[in-house]
C-alpha positions as CSV (number, residue, x, y, z in Angstrom):
1,M,-30.8,-18.0,4.3
2,A,-27.2,-17.1,3.5
3,D,-28.0,-15.0,6.5
4,A,-29.2,-17.3,9.2
5,I,-25.0,-19.3,8.9
6,T,-23.8,-19.4,12.3
7,P,-20.3,-20.4,13.2
8,E,-21.9,-23.2,14.9
9,A,-23.1,-24.5,11.6
10,F,-19.8,-23.5,9.3
11,R,-17.9,-26.0,11.9
12,A,-20.1,-28.7,11.1
13,R,-19.6,-28.1,7.8
14,F,-16.1,-27.9,7.7
15,P,-14.2,-29.5,10.5
16,A,-11.3,-27.8,10.0
17,F,-12.3,-25.5,11.2
18,A,-13.2,-27.2,15.0
19,G,-10.6,-25.3,17.0
20,L,-11.6,-21.7,15.8
21,P,-13.5,-19.1,18.2
22,D,-17.1,-17.3,16.8
23,A,-15.3,-14.3,16.3
24,A,-12.9,-15.6,13.4
25,V,-15.4,-17.7,11.6
26,A,-18.3,-14.6,12.1
27,G,-15.4,-12.4,10.2
28,A,-14.5,-14.5,7.8
29,L,-18.5,-15.8,7.4
30,A,-19.2,-11.3,6.8
31,E,-15.9,-10.7,4.8
32,A,-17.7,-13.3,2.2
33,G,-21.2,-12.5,2.1
34,P,-20.4,-9.4,-0.7
35,R,-19.0,-12.0,-3.3
36,V,-22.0,-14.6,-3.5
37,G,-24.9,-12.5,-6.0
38,A,-28.2,-11.5,-4.8
39,G,-29.9,-14.2,-7.3
40,W,-27.8,-16.8,-6.6
41,P,-30.1,-19.8,-5.3
42,A,-30.7,-20.0,-1.3
43,A,-28.5,-23.0,-0.7
44,D,-25.8,-21.9,-3.4
45,A,-25.6,-18.7,-0.6
46,T,-25.1,-20.6,1.7
47,L,-22.1,-22.9,0.7
48,G,-20.9,-20.2,-0.9
49,R,-20.5,-18.3,1.8
50,M,-19.1,-20.4,3.8
51,L,-16.6,-22.1,0.5
52,H,-15.4,-18.3,0.9
53,A,-15.0,-18.2,4.6
54,A,-13.4,-21.4,4.2
55,H,-10.6,-20.1,1.6
56,T,-10.3,-17.1,3.6
57,L,-9.5,-19.1,7.2
58,T,-7.1,-21.0,5.1
59,L,-5.6,-17.9,3.2
60,D,-5.0,-16.6,7.2
61,G,-3.9,-20.0,8.7
62,Q,-6.4,-21.2,10.1
63,G,-7.8,-24.1,9.6
64,G,-6.5,-27.5,9.2
65,P,-3.2,-28.5,6.7
66,E,-4.0,-26.7,4.2
67,A,-2.9,-23.9,6.7
68,E,-0.1,-25.4,7.2
69,L,1.3,-24.9,4.1
70,A,-0.7,-21.2,3.3
71,R,1.5,-20.2,6.6
72,A,4.6,-21.5,5.2
73,G,4.2,-19.6,2.4
74,A,4.0,-23.4,0.5
75,L,0.0,-23.5,-0.7
76,D,1.1,-24.2,-4.2
77,L,3.3,-27.8,-2.7
78,K,1.9,-30.9,-3.7
79,T,4.7,-32.9,-2.5
80,L,7.5,-32.2,0.4
81,R,10.1,-34.3,1.5
82,S,13.0,-33.7,3.7
83,G,15.1,-36.8,3.8
84,T,16.8,-36.2,0.1
85,L,14.5,-33.3,0.0
86,H,12.0,-33.5,-3.1
87,I,9.4,-30.9,-3.7
88,E,6.4,-31.3,-6.5
89,R,4.4,-28.5,-7.0
90,R,1.0,-28.2,-8.4
91,D,0.8,-28.6,-10.8
92,P,-1.3,-24.7,-12.9
93,P,-4.9,-24.8,-13.7
94,A,-5.9,-25.3,-17.1
95,E,-7.7,-22.0,-15.7
96,A,-6.6,-18.5,-14.2
97,L,-9.1,-18.2,-11.4
98,P,-9.4,-14.8,-10.1
99,G,-7.4,-13.5,-6.7
100,T,-6.3,-15.8,-4.7
101,L,-9.5,-18.5,-6.1
102,G,-6.9,-20.8,-7.5
103,L,-4.9,-21.8,-4.1
104,T,-7.0,-23.5,-1.6
105,S,-9.1,-26.2,-2.1
106,Y,-12.1,-24.0,-0.8
107,G,-11.2,-21.6,-2.8
108,R,-10.8,-23.5,-6.5
109,R,-14.8,-24.9,-5.1
110,F,-16.0,-21.7,-4.3
111,H,-15.9,-20.9,-7.8
112,E,-17.4,-23.1,-9.4
113,V,-20.5,-22.7,-7.3
114,M,-20.0,-18.6,-8.2
115,R,-19.7,-19.9,-11.8
116,R,-22.7,-22.3,-12.2
117,N,-25.0,-18.9,-10.1
118,S,-23.0,-16.6,-12.9
119,P,-24.3,-15.3,-15.8
120,G,-21.9,-15.7,-19.0
121,V,-20.9,-12.6,-21.0
122,A,-21.9,-12.1,-24.5
123,V,-19.9,-10.0,-26.9
124,V,-21.9,-8.5,-29.2
């Protein structure tokens, strides 16, 4: 069940966040809760909450290498070299993702899970 996600389970799944305190992880998991649809299968609901929490923590500059880019305001960078400066930006996604989801690998993965579990819109 998605409500039973503990900070320990989150950090086991996403070790980049191993050094974060329980309160930070629990807060991100709580914030992610409303982003997951009530009709999602339990496994996708758990994964979705964890991915969205990881996305939020990364945007907040906490976690692994992506968080370092977030702190520098450079999540759109693919590479950056210092000697004879070379900057390469990521290609924009073929499909624009809602909000900030396209800025982190966790957000992009969350979007995939969300699309898999969201009904399509029919225009009549």
